C-alpha positions in Angstrom: 93.8 106.0 121.3 92.4 102.7 122.5 93.4 100.6 125.4 95.4 96.6 124.4 92.2 95.2 125.1 91.0 95.8 122.1 94.3 94.4 120.0 92.8 91.0 120.3 89.3 91.8 119.1 90.8 93.6 116.2 93.0 91.0 115.0 89.6 88.9 114.4 88.5 92.1 111.9 88.9 91.4 107.9 91.2 94.2 108.1 93.6 93.0 110.2 96.4 90.2 109.7 96.9 87.3 111.8 99.8 87.5 114.1 102.8 84.9 113.9 103.8 82.8 116.9 106.8 84.3 118.5 109.0 81.6 120.2 111.7 83.5 120.9 115.1 84.6 118.8 113.0 85.8 115.7 114.6 88.6 113.8 113.4 91.0 111.5 116.5 89.7 109.3 114.6 86.1 108.6 113.9 85.9 104.8 110.3 84.7 105.9 109.9 88.0 108.2 111.5 90.5 105.3 109.0 89.2 102.6 105.9 89.5 104.7 106.7 91.3 108.2 103.3 92.3 109.0 102.8 88.9 111.2 106.0 89.5 112.7 104.8 93.2 113.3 101.3 92.1 114.6 102.8 89.9 117.5 105.5 92.5 119.0 102.5 95.1 119.0 100.7 92.6 121.0 103.1 90.6 123.1 106.4 92.8 122.9 106.0 96.4 121.7 109.8 97.4 122.3 111.1 94.3 120.8 115.2 93.2 121.4 116.2 91.8 117.4 119.6 90.0 119.0 120.8 89.5 115.6 120.5 93.0 114.7 121.6 93.6 118.4 118.5 96.6 118.1 115.6 97.5 119.8 112.3 97.1 117.4 109.8 99.8 118.3 106.5 98.7 116.9 103.6 100.6 118.3 102.1 104.0 116.7 102.7 105.5 120.4 105.9 104.7 121.4 107.0 105.4 117.7 105.4 109.1 118.3 107.4 109.6 121.7 110.7 108.6 119.6 110.3 110.7 116.7 108.7 113.6 119.0 112.1 113.7 121.0 115.1 113.8 119.1 117.6 114.7 122.2 116.5 111.9 123.9 116.5 109.6 121.0 119.4 110.8 118.7 119.1 110.3 114.9 122.7 111.7 114.2 123.4 108.7 116.9 121.2 106.3 115.2 122.9 106.6 111.9 126.4 107.5 112.6 127.3 104.8 115.5 127.3 101.9 113.1 127.4 103.8 109.9 129.1 101.2 107.3 127.9 98.2 109.7 131.3 98.2 111.4 133.4 99.3 108.4 133.6 102.7 109.0 137.3 103.0 109.0 138.0 101.2 106.0 135.1 103.1 104.3 136.6 106.3 105.3 140.2 105.5 103.7 138.8 104.4 100.5 136.7 107.4 100.2 139.6 109.7 101.0 141.6 108.0 98.5 139.6 107.7 95.9 136.4 110.0 96.0 137.7 113.3 97.4 137.0 112.5 100.9 135.0 110.9 103.5 132.1 113.0 104.1 129.2 112.1 106.5 125.4 111.9 106.0 125.1 115.4 107.6 121.7 115.6 107.2 121.1 112.7 109.5 121.9 115.5 112.8 120.7 116.6 115.9 119.3 120.1 117.1 121.1 122.5 117.2 122.9 121.6 114.0 119.9 120.4 112.6 117.7 123.4 112.9 120.5 125.6 110.7 120.8 122.4 107.8 117.2 122.4 107.6 116.8 125.9 107.1 119.3 126.0 104.3 118.0 122.9 102.8 114.1 123.8 102.4 115.5 126.4 99.9 115.6 123.5 97.6 111.7 122.5 98.7 109.6 125.6 98.4 106.3 124.8 97.6 106.4 127.3 94.4 109.3 125.0 93.2 107.4 121.7 93.8 104.4 123.2 91.7 106.5 124.5 89.0 108.0 120.8 88.5 104.1 118.8 88.2 103.9 119.4 84.1 107.4 118.3 83.4 106.7 115.4 85.8 103.9 114.3 83.9 105.4 114.4 80.5 108.3 112.0 81.8 105.8 109.8 83.0 103.6 109.9 79.7 106.8 109.2 77.9 107.5 106.1 80.1 104.0 104.7 80.0 103.0 104.7 76.8 105.6 102.5 74.9 105.2 100.2 78.4 101.3 100.0 77.1 101.9 99.3 73.6 104.2 95.9 74.8 101.4 94.9 77.2 104.2 93.8 80.2 106.9 95.4 82.1 108.6 94.9 85.7 106.5 97.4 88.4 110.3 98.6 89.7 112.8 97.9 87.1 110.5 99.6 83.6 108.3 101.8 85.8 109.5 103.1 89.4 113.1 103.0 89.0 113.7 104.9 85.5 110.5 107.2 86.6 112.1 108.4 89.7 115.7 107.9 88.2 115.1 110.6 85.2 112.7 113.1 87.6 115.4 113.5 90.5 118.4 113.9 87.6 116.4 116.8 86.7 115.5 117.9 89.6 119.5 118.0 90.9 121.0 118.8 87.5 122.7 115.9 86.6 122.5 115.0 83.0 120.2 111.9 82.8 121.5 110.6 79.8 125.2 110.6 80.6 124.2 108.9 84.0 121.3 106.7 83.1 119.4 104.2 85.5 121.9 101.4 86.0 124.5 104.1 87.6 121.9 106.1 89.8 120.7 102.3 90.7 124.2 101.6 92.0 124.8 104.9 93.6 122.1 104.4 95.7 122.0 100.5 96.4 125.7 101.3 97.6 124.4 104.0 99.7 121.2 102.5 101.6 123.7 99.6 102.3 126.1 101.6 104.5 122.5 102.5 106.9 120.7 98.9 106.4 122.9 97.3 108.7 123.0 94.3 106.5 126.7 94.4 104.1 129.6 92.1 104.5 133.3 93.7 104.4 133.3 92.6 100.5 130.2 94.2 99.8 131.4 97.4 101.6 134.5 97.5 99.4 132.6 97.0 96.4 129.9 99.9 97.5 132.7 102.0 98.4 133.8 102.2 94.9 130.3 103.4 94.0 130.3 106.4 96.6 133.4 107.2 95.2 132.3 107.3 91.5 129.3 109.1 92.9 131.0 111.4 94.6 133.6 112.0 91.7 130.7 112.8 89.3 129.0 115.2 91.9 131.5 117.8 92.9 132.3 119.1 90.0 128.6 120.2 89.2 128.9 121.4 92.3 131.9 123.6 91.7 130.3 124.7 88.1 126.9 125.8 90.0 129.1 128.1 92.3 130.3 130.1 89.3 127.0 129.5 87.2 123.7 128.9 88.7 120.9 127.3 86.9 117.1 126.3 87.5 118.0 122.9 89.8 118.5 122.0 93.2 122.2 122.0 93.3 122.0 125.7 92.7 119.3 126.1 95.2 121.7 124.3 97.8 124.8 126.3 96.6 123.4 129.4 96.8 121.2 129.0 100.2 122.1 131.8 102.6 120.6 132.8 105.8 121.1 136.1 107.8 122.8 136.6 110.6 124.3 133.2 111.3 127.8 132.6 111.8 127.7 129.8 109.0 125.3 131.5 106.7 126.2 128.5 103.9 126.5 125.3 103.4 130.2 124.1 103.2 131.5 121.8 100.2 131.0 119.0 102.3 127.5 119.6 103.4 126.6 120.4 99.8 127.9 117.1 98.9 126.4 114.9 101.5 123.1 116.9 100.9 123.0 115.8 97.1 123.6 112.6 98.0 120.7 112.4 100.1 118.4 113.6 97.9 119.6 111.6 95.2 118.5 108.7 97.4 115.0 110.4 99.0 114.3 110.9 95.3 115.0 107.9 94.0 114.7 104.4 95.5 112.2 105.2 98.3 109.8 107.0 95.5 110.4 103.6 93.6 109.6 101.6 95.7 106.3 103.3 96.5 105.5 103.3 93.1 106.3 99.6 92.8 104.0 99.1 96.1 101.3 101.2 94.7 101.5 99.0 91.1 101.4 95.8 93.6 98.2 97.6 95.0 96.6 98.0 91.5 97.3 94.4 90.6 95.9 92.8 93.2 92.8 94.7 93.9 91.1 94.8 90.6 87.9 96.8 91.6 90.0 99.4 93.3 91.8 99.8 90.1 88.3 100.0 88.4 87.2 102.6 90.8 90.3 104.4 90.3 89.7 104.4 86.2 86.2 105.9 86.9 87.2 108.6 88.8 90.7 109.5 87.2 90.1 112.9 87.6 89.0 113.1 90.9 91.8 115.0 92.2 90.9 114.1 95.8 90.2 110.8 95.3 93.5 110.2 94.0 95.2 111.9 96.7 93.5 109.9 99.3 94.5 106.6 97.4 98.2 107.5 97.8 98.2 108.5 101.2 96.8 105.0 101.8 99.1 103.1 100.0 101.8 105.2 101.8 100.3 103.9 104.9 99.9 100.6 104.3 102.8 99.6 102.1 105.8 102.0 103.3 109.0 102.1 101.1 111.0 103.0 104.2 110.1 100.2 106.9 112.0 102.0 109.3 115.0 104.3 110.8 117.4 104.3 113.4 117.8 106.2 116.9 120.3 106.2 119.4 119.3 106.5 123.2 121.5 109.6 124.8 120.0 108.4 128.3 118.7 105.7 130.1 114.8 105.7 129.3 111.6 103.6 129.4 110.0 103.0 126.5 106.7 100.8 125.8 107.5 99.4 129.4 111.1 98.1 128.6 113.8 99.9 130.4 116.5 100.9 127.4 119.9 101.9 128.6 122.0 104.7 127.2 122.9 104.1 123.9 120.8 101.5 123.4 120.0 101.4 119.1 116.8 101.2 118.4 115.0 101.1 115.3 111.4 103.0 114.7 109.4 100.7 112.6 107.4 103.3 110.6 105.4 100.0 109.1 104.2 98.6 112.0 103.3 101.9 113.6 101.0 102.1 110.3 99.4 98.9 111.1 98.8 99.7 114.3 94.9 98.8 114.9 95.4 101.2 118.1 95.7 104.0 115.6 94.1 102.8 112.2 90.8 100.7 112.3 91.1 97.5 110.2 94.5 98.6 109.3 95.2 96.4 106.4 92.4 97.4 104.2 93.0 100.1 102.0 90.3 102.6 103.0 90.0 105.8 100.5 87.4 107.2 103.3 89.8 107.1 106.5 89.0 109.6 108.9 93.0 109.8 109.9 94.1 109.6 106.6 96.9 112.0 107.0 98.1 110.4 110.6 100.3 107.7 109.3 104.1 108.0 109.6 105.4 107.0 106.6 107.2 110.5 106.0 107.9 110.5 109.9 107.2 113.0 112.8 108.8 115.6 114.5 111.9 117.7 114.1 113.0 115.3 111.2 109.8 115.1 109.1 110.9 114.1 105.3 112.1 117.4 103.8 110.8 116.6 100.1 107.4 114.5 101.2 105.4 117.2 99.0 107.5 116.5 96.1 107.1 112.8 96.6 103.4 112.7 96.8 102.9 115.0 93.9 105.6 112.6 91.8 103.6 109.5 93.0 100.0 111.3 92.8 100.8 112.3 88.8 102.4 108.8 88.2 99.1 107.1 89.4 97.1 109.1 87.6 98.7 108.6 84.1 99.0 104.7 85.1 95.3 104.5 85.8 94.5 106.5 82.8 96.7 104.3 80.1 96.8 100.8 82.0 94.2 98.4 82.2 93.8 94.6 83.7 97.1 95.5 85.6 98.1 91.8 86.8 100.8 90.0 88.4 102.8 87.9 86.4 104.1 85.5 89.2 102.3 84.1 92.4 101.9 87.0 95.4 104.4 84.7 97.4 107.0 84.6 94.8 107.4 88.5 95.7 111.1 89.0 96.9 112.1 92.0 99.0 115.7 93.1 98.9 117.9 92.6 102.4 117.7 95.7 104.3 115.9 96.5 107.4 115.6 100.3 106.3 113.5 100.1 103.1 111.3 97.6 101.8 112.2 97.6 98.2 110.8 94.5 95.8 113.5 92.8 93.7 111.1 92.4 90.9 107.8 92.9 90.1 106.4 91.6 86.7 103.3 92.5 85.6 100.9 92.4 82.8 98.1 94.5 81.6 96.6 96.1 78.6 96.3 99.8 77.0 93.1 101.2 78.6 90.9 102.3 75.4 90.0 105.5 76.8 93.2 106.8 77.0 94.4 110.2 75.3 98.0 111.0 74.3 
């Protein structure tokens, strides 16, 4: 780690973004900051690394070292309280009433729990993410990507999120879970995912909550019969893995029905929205760095280089910018005294951009020595359980995109790119692109 004295010098490097001027009262909710948060993050890391965002009533943790401190101490910094204390943005009682009436019950996001409950839950859910299962998915995953990209290559234009990221990840997660994709479709999965994310994004109004509650009810009413069916007739899918997962010598050796529903919901979000956003971010990098795109095209079968490219995109433009924790006692963090039950947001994207950890952090460096040190998948006991699956999905998609598409360009000015109004994720609203079919592409 480097000292604070290095930060000013690093800001002058080509690979560092210039800090915005802080006048007091800035919020991550500001649309100008939302659409380009990195100058804000740099200013906070330099001047106020644990920053109280009054509009969010949340402390923003911006430095890599402080983020690691939080992520590796799940007792002092509770994930369970971080999610649950402000779940549904203050409308949780009304949301619960709607869910109990119309959706088969109000079921918490139990995957976001603290030890010791977390230990049992992690061991049971890991059954759905074995290395063997992940590896077995690759051929089918690749065919889905090819089937999606080929018609787009002929057309010559498309939206990086709506035509590539979302339909690709929606189909893959449907097949993994055991949903009938032709029955569900992209539009329903997008609605369900948006509704679920709104409950942790801290920005929904009451009217939006009511609309989102209806979507979550629809989702649960779809999930529950499938879970019941898998109890009697298991298939080769994740829902069957969850339903039939067992632990030895445990008081609660299996997931309860409510836990199964909660896990399926969580896997739907993790396997859809965040991976779709990551793919859109990858397309944006290819569209804005043509020399890098050409290098990758020349090395499309270089597995190691492609893996490093994926890791750098995940570090540089993480789909999840921050997740929440709650302090369980008064604690000092980054030079600030935080009271017990303070809401904090660990900004993974800012930690990944910290020049005290990553030299020239805004440069995509395929030779970066500490490539795997980024926090995009978190750290500690709550590290993303589906990280290996997400990496494979993004890598396979990147490889087929590079092989089949050429001259990828933005169809709008870069400054017109707009992001969804949520603190947790960083997802483009739209990403219109033009491209040509690459002559060397094979079927």
